[in-house]
C-alpha positions in Angstrom: 16.0 6.5 -11.3 17.2 7.8 -14.7 13.2 8.0 -15.6 12.4 9.7 -11.9 15.1 12.1 -12.2 13.8 13.1 -15.7 10.2 14.5 -13.6 8.2 11.1 -14.9 6.9 9.2 -12.5 8.0 5.6 -12.9 5.0 2.8 -13.1 6.4 0.9 -9.7 6.2 4.2 -7.6 2.1 3.9 -8.2 2.2 0.3 -6.3 4.1 1.7 -3.7 2.3 4.8 -2.8 -0.3 2.5 -2.3 1.6 0.2 -0.1 3.4 2.6 1.7 0.9 5.6 2.0 3.7 7.8 0.8 2.7 10.2 -1.5 4.3 9.7 -5.2 5.8 12.9 -5.6 7.8 12.0 -2.3 9.3 8.7 -4.0 9.9 9.7 -7.0 12.1 12.1 -5.3 13.7 10.2 -3.5 14.5 7.4 -5.9 15.9 9.9 -8.1 18.2 10.6 -5.6 19.2 7.0 -4.7 17.5 7.4 -0.8 14.9 4.3 -1.8 15.5 1.8 -4.3 13.2 -0.7 -6.1 14.8 -4.2 -6.5 13.9 -6.0 -9.7 16.1 -7.4 -12.6 14.0 -5.9 -16.3 14.2 -9.6 -17.1 11.9 -10.6 -14.9 9.7 -7.9 -14.9 6.0 -8.9 -14.1 7.4 -12.0 -11.9 8.8 -10.1 -9.5 6.9 -8.1 -6.6 7.1 -4.1 -7.2 7.8 -2.4 -3.3 9.9 -0.6 -2.1 13.5 -0.4 0.3 14.4 2.7 1.7 13.6 6.4 3.5 10.3 6.5 4.7 9.2 3.7 3.4 8.3 0.3 6.3 11.5 -1.9 7.0 12.2 -4.9 4.8 13.3 -8.7 5.5 16.0 -10.7 3.5 16.1 -14.6 3.7 19.3 -16.4 3.5 19.3 -19.9 2.3 21.1 -22.5 0.0 23.2 -25.4 -0.1 27.3 -26.0 1.5 29.9 -28.1 0.3 28.9 -30.4 2.8 24.9 -30.4 2.8 23.8 -30.4 -0.8 20.0 -30.8 -0.5 18.4 -29.0 -2.9 14.7 -30.2 -1.5 15.4 -28.7 1.6 16.2 -25.6 0.0 13.2 -25.0 -2.4 11.7 -26.1 1.0 13.1 -23.0 2.6 12.0 -20.9 -0.3 8.4 -22.0 0.0 8.5 -21.0 4.0 10.0 -17.4 3.1 7.4 -17.0 0.8 4.7 -18.2 2.8 5.9 -16.2 6.3 6.3 -12.9 4.5 10.2 -12.3 3.9 10.4 -9.4 1.4 13.4 -10.6 -0.5 15.7 -14.0 -1.3 19.3 -14.7 -1.2 20.9 -17.9 -2.3 24.2 -18.5 -1.3 24.8 -22.1 -2.6 28.5 -23.3 -2.3 27.3 -27.1 -3.0 26.3 -28.7 -6.1 25.2 -27.6 -9.7 25.4 -23.8 -8.8 23.5 -22.9 -12.0 20.4 -25.7 -11.4 20.4 -24.5 -7.9 19.7 -21.1 -8.4 17.4 -21.6 -11.1 15.3 -23.7 -9.4 15.2 -21.7 -6.3 14.2 -17.9 -8.5 11.4 -20.2 -9.1 10.3 -21.9 -6.3 10.6 -18.5 -4.5 8.4 -15.8 -6.6 7.7 -13.3 -6.6 10.3 -12.1 -3.9 13.6 -10.4 -5.5 16.3 -12.9 -5.9 19.7 -12.2 -4.5 23.7 -14.0 -4.9 27.1 -13.3 -4.4 28.4 -14.5 -7.6 32.1 -14.4 -6.0 31.4 -17.7 -5.1 30.6 -19.2 -8.1 33.3 -17.8 -9.4 35.8 -19.0 -6.8 34.3 -22.5 -6.5 34.0 -23.4 -10.5 37.2 -22.1 -11.1 38.8 -24.4 -8.0 36.6 -27.6 -8.8 37.2 -27.1 -12.4 41.1 -25.5 -13.1 42.4 -25.9 -9.6 43.1 -22.2 -9.6 42.4 -19.2 -8.7 39.3 -17.6 -10.8 40.8 -14.9 -13.2 39.3 -11.4 -13.1 37.2 -11.9 -16.1 35.7 -15.0 -14.3 34.6 -12.9 -11.5 32.4 -10.5 -14.2 31.5 -13.2 -16.6 29.7 -15.2 -13.6 27.9 -11.7 -13.0 27.1 -11.0 -16.6 25.3 -14.7 -17.0 23.4 -14.5 -13.2 22.1 -10.8 -14.6 20.8 -12.8 -17.7 19.6 -15.5 -16.2 17.1 -12.7 -14.1 19.1 -11.8 -10.7 17.7 -9.2 -8.9 20.8 -8.0 -6.6 23.8 -9.4 -6.2 26.3 -8.7 -3.0 29.4 -7.0 -4.5 32.2 -6.3 -2.0 33.8 -3.9 -3.9 34.9 -1.4 -1.1 37.6 -3.6 0.0 40.6 -2.5 -1.6 43.7 -4.5 -1.6 45.5 -2.1 1.1 42.8 -3.0 3.4 42.9 -6.7 2.6 46.9 -6.8 3.9 46.1 -4.1 6.5 43.4 -6.6 8.0 45.6 -10.1 8.3 48.1 -7.6 10.1 45.6 -6.1 12.0 44.3 -7.2 16.1 41.1 -7.6 15.3 39.1 -10.8 17.0 37.9 -12.2 13.4 39.7 -10.6 10.9 37.2 -11.0 7.6 33.7 -13.3 8.6 32.6 -12.2 5.2 32.7 -15.9 2.7 32.8 -13.2 -0.1 35.3 -11.1 1.3 37.3 -13.8 2.8 37.6 -15.4 -1.2 38.4 -11.7 -2.6 40.9 -10.7 -0.1 42.7 -14.5 -0.6 42.7 -13.7 -4.2 44.2 -10.0 -3.9 47.0 -11.2 -1.2 47.9 -14.3 -3.6 48.0 -12.0 -6.8 49.3 -9.0 -5.4 46.5 -7.4 -7.2 44.0 -4.7 -6.5 40.1 -6.2 -5.8 38.8 -6.4 -9.3 35.3 -5.3 -8.6 37.0 -1.7 -7.2 39.3 -1.3 -10.2 36.9 -2.2 -13.2 34.1 -0.7 -10.9 32.4 1.3 -13.7 32.7 -1.9 -16.2 30.4 -3.6 -13.6 28.0 -0.8 -13.2 27.7 -1.2 -17.3 26.3 -4.4 -16.8 24.0 -3.5 -13.8 22.3 -0.8 -15.5 21.9 -2.7 -18.8 19.2 -4.6 -16.6 18.3 -2.4 -14.0 19.5 -4.8 -11.5 20.5 -3.0 -7.7 23.9 -3.4 -6.5 24.4 -4.5 -2.8 27.6 -2.8 -2.0 28.7 -5.6 0.9 30.9 -4.9 3.5 33.7 -7.5 3.4 35.3 -5.9 6.8 32.1 -5.7 8.9 32.5 -6.8 13.1 32.5 -10.4 13.6 33.1 -9.9 17.2 31.2 -6.7 19.1 34.4 -6.2 20.2 36.1 -5.1 16.3 33.1 -2.9 15.9 33.5 0.2 14.7 37.2 -0.2 13.9 39.5 1.8 11.3 38.7 -1.3 9.0 35.2 -1.1 9.4 34.7 2.8 8.7 37.6 2.9 5.5 35.8 -0.1 3.8 32.6 2.2 4.3 34.1 5.2 3.2 35.2 3.7 0.0 31.6 2.3 -0.6 29.9 5.7 -0.1 32.3 6.7 -3.4 31.5 4.1 -5.1 27.4 4.4 -4.6 27.9 8.4 -5.9 29.3 6.9 -9.0 26.7 4.7 -9.6 24.0 6.9 -8.9 25.7 9.2 -11.5 24.9 6.8 -14.0 21.4 5.5 -12.7 22.3 1.8 -10.6 20.5 1.4 -7.8 22.9 0.6 -4.9 21.9 -0.1 -0.7 24.8 -0.8 1.7 25.3 -3.8 3.9 26.5 -2.8 7.4 26.9 -5.2 10.3 27.4 -7.6 11.8 28.3 -7.9 16.0 27.7 -4.6 17.5 26.6 -3.8 21.1 23.3 -2.0 21.2 24.8 1.2 22.2 26.4 1.6 18.9 24.1 0.7 16.5 21.8 3.8 16.8 25.9 5.8 15.6 26.3 3.3 13.4 23.4 4.1 10.7 24.1 7.6 11.6 27.3 7.4 9.9 26.4 5.0 7.1 23.1 7.6 6.3 25.5 10.3 6.3 28.3 8.9 4.7 26.1 7.8 1.5 23.5 10.6 1.7 20.7 8.4 3.1 20.9 5.6 0.7 19.0 1.9 1.8 20.9 0.3 4.5 21.2 -3.6 4.4 21.9 -4.9 8.2 22.9 -8.2 9.2 21.3 -8.9 12.8 23.5 -6.5 14.1 24.1 -9.3 17.0 24.1 -7.4 20.4 26.5 -10.0 22.3 28.3 -13.1 21.2 27.1 -15.4 23.8 23.6 -16.0 22.0 25.0 -19.3 20.4 22.1 -20.8 19.3 20.1 -18.8 19.9 21.7 -15.9 17.8 17.8 -15.3 16.3 17.1 -13.4 19.1 20.7 -11.5 19.6 20.0 -10.3 16.0 16.7 -9.9 16.4 17.3 -7.2 19.1 19.8 -5.7 17.5 17.5 -5.3 14.3 14.6 -3.6 16.2 17.2 -1.1 17.3 18.8 -0.4 13.9 15.4 -0.6 11.8 13.4 2.3 14.9 17.5 4.7 13.5 16.7 4.1 10.3 18.2 1.2 8.7 16.2 0.0 5.9 16.5 -4.1 5.7 17.1 -6.6 7.4 18.5 -10.0 6.9 17.5 -12.8 8.9 19.7 -15.1 11.3 18.6 -18.3 12.3 19.4 -20.6 15.7 21.5 -22.3 13.6 23.8 -19.4 13.2 27.9 -20.1 14.2 26.6 -23.9 14.3 25.2 -25.1 10.9 23.2 -25.2 7.6 19.9 -24.4 8.9 16.8 -26.3 8.7 13.5 -25.3 7.5 12.1 -25.1 11.0 15.0 -22.6 11.7 14.7 -20.6 8.8 10.6 -20.2 9.6 12.1 -19.2 13.4 15.1 -16.6 11.5 12.0 -15.0 9.6 9.8 -14.7 12.2 12.0 -13.4 14.9 13.0 -10.5 12.3 10.1 -9.9 10.8 9.1 -9.3 14.7 11.9 -6.8 14.8 11.4 -4.4 11.9 7.7 -4.1 12.7 9.3 -3.2 16.5 11.9 -0.8 14.7 8.7 0.6 12.4 6.6 1.7 15.0 9.4 4.1 16.2 10.3 4.8 12.5 6.7 5.0 11.1 4.8 6.1 14.2 0.4 5.4 13.9 1.2 3.6 10.1 2.8 0.3 12.4 1.0 0.8 15.5 -2.9 0.6 14.5 -1.7 -3.1 13.7 -0.5 -3.4 17.4 -3.9 -1.1 18.4 -6.2 -4.1 16.2 -4.5 -6.7 18.6 -4.6 -5.2 21.8 -8.8 -4.8 21.1 -9.0 -8.4 20.3 -7.4 -9.5 22.8 -9.5 -7.5 25.6 -12.7 -9.1 23.0 -11.2 -12.4 23.4 -11.3 -12.7 19.7 -9.3 -15.6 19.1 -9.4 -16.0 15.3 -8.6 -12.4 14.8 -5.7 -12.9 16.5 -4.4 -15.9 14.9 -5.0 -14.2 11.9 -2.8 -11.2 12.6 0.1 -12.6 14.2 3.1 -13.8 12.2 2.5 -17.3 12.5 -1.5 -18.2 12.6 -1.1 -22.0 12.3 1.6 -22.1 15.2 -0.2 -19.8 17.3 -3.5 -21.5 16.6 -1.7 -24.8 18.2 -0.4 -23.1 20.9 -4.2 -22.0 22.0 -5.2 -25.7 21.6 -2.6 -27.6 23.1 -4.2 -28.6 26.3 -7.2 -30.2 24.6 -10.4 -28.0 24.6 -11.1 -25.0 23.8 -12.5 -22.4 26.4 -13.9 -19.0 25.8 -9.9 -17.4 27.6 -7.0 -19.1 27.6 -5.2 -22.3 29.9 -3.3 -19.7 31.7 -6.3 -18.4 33.1 -9.2 -20.4 32.6 -12.0 -19.0 34.2 -9.9 -16.3 36.2 -9.5 -14.5 33.2 -9.3 -11.0 33.6 -11.8 -10.0 31.1 -13.7 -12.9 32.2 -13.3 -11.0 35.7 -14.3 -7.7 34.6 -17.0 -8.6 32.1 -20.0 -7.6 33.6 -18.9 -4.0 34.0 -17.1 -3.7 31.2 -20.1 -4.4 28.3 -20.8 -0.5 28.1 -17.4 0.2 27.4 -17.2 1.5 23.7 -14.0 0.9 21.7 -12.2 4.0 20.5 
């Protein structure tokens, strides 16, 4: 950010300009103002794929993986990381809460290269203090874990700095259906209520910024008070935290620390455009990282679909990074196949949003797919899909390959009209 602000063009912008078809001058201005970010820790420079997140750029997708306290299978998590890379995730986050957290993070970081790698450091501070000392972490422990993870090369971290002690007390007394559904947020709220102290991330924000500035890593301002039920969306708790986060973001920008802001959560479709507009207005166009949003609370077992609906709307309105959900959301740690399903659903949502947000730049791929369908060009259709192997298996699932597909067979519309269409030119 500081380099761009000085009028120079960071080397990373050349790669982003080529990827996105946006001029370096526009990218430099947006980076300088914090409207786009480039996620990578200096310790992993050269090992992390360079791309931009933010205004005027294609919508990106994040995959969450990691062990739980009841299911700790590192090889399964490695497989999830490999799936994330194979099927086109842009970033990956380790949310592990079980096992040797340092080893798990190190292994998953290597497996997921070249994706930028994120964590929620509050988890490790809380879990290790409880396990080793049978007590809540000290203030210094929260920052010790952040410093260690930055030195290890973590590229971005969710920091729940916008939830204050007053908001923690208020949410417990509120009429919310689901007071706090953020795990890191719940840990911090419990810490504040138990110690009767302010949020250490909020209180020592400038110190935290110094650590991130040293590594040029990115802060993802967590939404501890995101709505976990559509009935709770846009209440005063959610908006109050967002306003706090906006103030913290301005201080981060002033010292050149890159920041994105996290968003809901559960939210009915009609509230999503307003949510994006409020966030962008309060933060001066900071990149928005949304979890879903889930547009109904009834989609249990199919929450990846509910989330993809909300994500497509959010992306079309200007959200920049989508956090996927899997069919196992609210039920279980996901297995590798569920990770794949969730990722592909989010990739579809991101692209659907980009057709609105970016217009022809995104739409041209759809036109290519449509032409391939009209030409019955199956190989090209497989190649253009989000899951080439799966799509080809579906095409061949009833045996013999035919010119059309087994839905229509010889009664395919393009075969029926073939002799009349032969002279038609492709535009």
